[in-house]
N, C-alpha and C positions, 0 to 999 in steps of 0.2 A: 504494500500500500504506500502511496506517495503521501507523505505528511508535509503540509505546507505551513502550518501554524501551531502554536501551543494548544489551541482549541481542538485542532484535528487530532493531535496526539492524545489529549485528554479523552476525547470521544472514543478513539480507538481502544485505549486502555480500559475504559468503562465497558465498552462492548465486549471486549475479551473477558473481563471479569465476570460479566453476566453470562456469557456463553459457557464459561467454566463453572457456573453456579457457585461463585465465591462471593461472600459478603465483603463489604468494606472493612468490617471488623476483622475478618479472616486475613485480609491483605495487610492490615495494620499490624496485627500480631506477628505475622510472618516477617514483615519488614522492620519490626521494632519501631513502629510509628504509632501515632494516635489515629483513631478512626476519623476524627475531625480533619486531620491532614489529608487523608484520602478523599474525603468529601470536598474539601476546598480545592484540591487538584482537579477533580472531575468537573467542578462548577466554574472555577476561575484559575486556570493553570499558569497564568502569566508570570507569577512570582515564585514558582516552585524552585527549590534548590536542586542542583544537579545530583547531589548525593541522595536526596529524597526520591528523585525520578529513578535513579538506578536501583534503589532499594525496591521501589514498587514494581519496576520491570522484572526484577529477579523473582519477586513474590508471585508474579503472574506467569513466570517461566517464559519471558519474552527477551529477545535480544535486540539491540539497536545496531543497524548497519547503515553506513554512510557511503554515498557514491557521488562522483562529480555530477553536476547538473546535466551536462550534455551526454552523459553515459546512461543509457536506459538498461536497467538490470533485469526486469521481468516483463512478461507480456502484459500484465496489469498496468505497469507504468506506461507502456507504449500506448495503451488505450486512453490514458488520462488526457493526452493532448496538451500537457502543460508547456507553455511557450514563454511565460514571463521571465524576466531576468532576475527578479527578486523573490 
């Protein structure tokens, strides 16, 4: 999935959490965070600390992969049609 903003990332993480049928409390306990921290990230992710983000990703069994903008890594990315420079 192509993530273009903090909001996109928060929605993706929330959707993955729900697909896995995991509560915010479960993620918080696994990541040694407060449930309120998970809720704030899902609702307003703009100010999340990187350490917090990586703890949540780990608790969700997710990895973060980065690629150059002009390099398309998957068929899904090709279909997105993203052409903006920012």
